[in-house]
C-alpha positions as CSV (number, residue, x, y, z in Angstrom):
1,M,-29.1,34.0,-19.7
2,E,-27.2,32.6,-16.5
3,M,-31.1,31.9,-15.6
4,A,-32.0,30.1,-18.8
5,L,-28.9,27.8,-18.3
6,A,-29.3,26.9,-14.7
7,A,-33.1,26.4,-15.4
8,S,-32.5,24.2,-19.0
9,P,-32.5,20.6,-18.8
10,L,-30.0,20.4,-21.0
11,T,-27.5,21.3,-18.4
12,A,-28.4,18.3,-16.6
13,L,-27.8,15.9,-19.5
14,V,-24.4,17.9,-20.1
15,G,-23.7,16.4,-16.6
16,W,-25.0,12.8,-17.0
17,S,-22.7,12.9,-20.1
18,V,-19.7,13.8,-17.6
19,L,-20.2,10.6,-15.5
20,L,-21.3,8.5,-18.2
21,L,-17.1,10.0,-19.7
22,L,-16.1,9.1,-16.4
23,F,-17.9,5.4,-17.0
24,H,-15.6,5.1,-20.3
25,I,-11.9,6.1,-18.7
26,G,-12.9,4.1,-15.0
27,L,-13.7,0.9,-16.7
28,Q,-10.9,1.0,-19.4
29,G,-8.8,1.8,-16.8
30,M,-9.7,-1.5,-14.7
31,T,-9.7,-3.6,-17.5
32,A,-6.2,-2.7,-18.4
33,T,-5.0,-2.9,-14.6
34,R,-7.2,-6.3,-14.5
35,E,-4.8,-7.5,-17.2
36,L,-0.9,-5.8,-17.0
37,G,-1.0,-5.2,-13.3
38,S,-1.5,-2.4,-10.6
39,A,2.6,-1.6,-10.9
40,W,1.6,-0.9,-14.9
41,N,-1.4,1.3,-13.9
42,A,0.9,3.4,-11.0
43,G,3.8,3.4,-12.7
44,P,4.8,6.4,-15.7
45,R,4.0,4.2,-18.7
46,D,7.2,4.7,-20.5
47,D,7.3,1.4,-22.2
48,E,3.9,2.0,-23.8
49,K,2.8,-1.3,-22.9
50,K,-0.8,-2.2,-24.3
51,P,-3.3,-4.3,-22.2
52,T,-4.2,-7.1,-25.7
53,G,-7.3,-8.5,-24.4
54,K,-10.4,-8.5,-26.0
55,I,-12.4,-6.7,-22.7
56,A,-9.7,-4.5,-21.7
57,G,-8.7,-3.8,-25.9
58,R,-13.0,-3.4,-26.6
59,A,-13.3,-1.0,-23.2
60,D,-10.2,0.8,-25.1
61,R,-12.3,0.9,-28.6
62,A,-15.5,2.3,-26.9
63,S,-14.2,4.9,-24.8
64,A,-12.3,6.3,-28.1
65,N,-15.3,6.0,-30.2
66,F,-17.3,7.9,-27.7
67,R,-14.8,10.9,-27.3
68,E,-15.1,11.0,-31.1
69,T,-19.0,12.2,-30.7
70,Y,-18.8,13.5,-27.7
71,P,-17.4,17.3,-28.0
72,A,-20.3,17.6,-30.6
73,F,-22.3,16.6,-28.4
74,I,-20.8,19.0,-25.4
75,G,-20.9,21.6,-28.2
76,L,-24.7,21.2,-29.2
77,A,-25.8,20.9,-25.4
78,L,-24.6,23.9,-24.3
79,S,-25.3,25.6,-28.0
80,L,-29.6,24.7,-27.3
81,A,-29.2,25.7,-23.5
82,I,-27.7,29.1,-24.2
83,S,-30.8,29.7,-27.2
84,G,-33.1,28.5,-24.8
85,D,-34.2,25.0,-26.2
86,A,-35.4,23.6,-23.1
87,S,-37.4,21.2,-24.5
88,G,-39.1,20.0,-28.0
89,W,-36.5,18.3,-30.3
90,G,-33.5,19.7,-29.9
91,L,-34.1,17.8,-25.6
92,T,-35.4,14.8,-27.0
93,G,-32.4,14.5,-29.4
94,A,-29.8,15.1,-26.3
95,W,-31.3,11.9,-24.4
96,I,-31.7,9.9,-27.6
97,W,-27.4,10.7,-27.9
98,L,-27.0,9.6,-24.1
99,V,-29.2,7.0,-23.7
100,F,-27.7,5.5,-27.1
101,R,-24.1,5.9,-26.2
102,V,-25.2,3.6,-22.4
103,I,-26.1,0.7,-24.6
104,Y,-23.5,1.1,-26.8
105,I,-21.1,-0.2,-23.9
106,P,-22.6,-3.7,-23.5
107,L,-22.6,-4.2,-26.4
108,Y,-19.5,-3.4,-27.6
109,L,-17.9,-4.9,-24.5
110,A,-20.0,-8.1,-25.3
111,G,-19.3,-8.4,-29.5
112,V,-22.0,-7.9,-31.1
113,P,-22.0,-7.1,-34.4
114,Y,-24.4,-5.2,-36.1
115,I,-26.7,-4.2,-33.0
116,R,-23.7,-2.1,-31.6
117,S,-23.5,-0.2,-35.4
118,L,-27.2,0.8,-34.8
119,A,-26.6,2.2,-31.7
120,W,-24.1,4.5,-32.6
121,L,-26.1,5.5,-35.7
122,G,-29.3,6.4,-33.1
123,S,-26.6,8.2,-31.0
124,L,-26.0,10.4,-34.3
125,A,-29.4,10.5,-34.9
126,G,-29.7,12.4,-31.7
127,L,-27.2,14.5,-32.6
128,G,-29.1,15.6,-35.9
129,L,-31.8,16.6,-34.5
130,M,-29.6,18.2,-31.9
131,V,-28.5,20.2,-34.9
132,A,-31.5,20.7,-36.7
133,T,-33.1,22.1,-34.3
134,L,-30.2,25.2,-34.1
135,V,-30.6,25.6,-37.4
136,L,-33.8,24.7,-38.6
């Protein structure tokens, strides 16, 4: 099983997804720090002060939205890697999820309605393909 996981392209996608998670965290932190200052960022944040600007708020909400589907992606990707689906619909679904999650970020930051929602639905379609591969 260890060799199958090491050889699976799905494990590389898990790695890319972690980089996307770190990007979200960095973007959220950078935009909040730009608004509230480095003393706020370095401090304990006891006052629970939140950024009120559009971009910082959007970066925060985009990150939260990403983290809603991220556990499902990780579980599905690792399940597919363990089951030996190194290609086919499961891998396609994983790529679809990742690509649409990347596309989602600038759409959300720019405040683009509807198309942003389509990108979110596209990422869910990717998860759906991954689930279908496991259960069908």
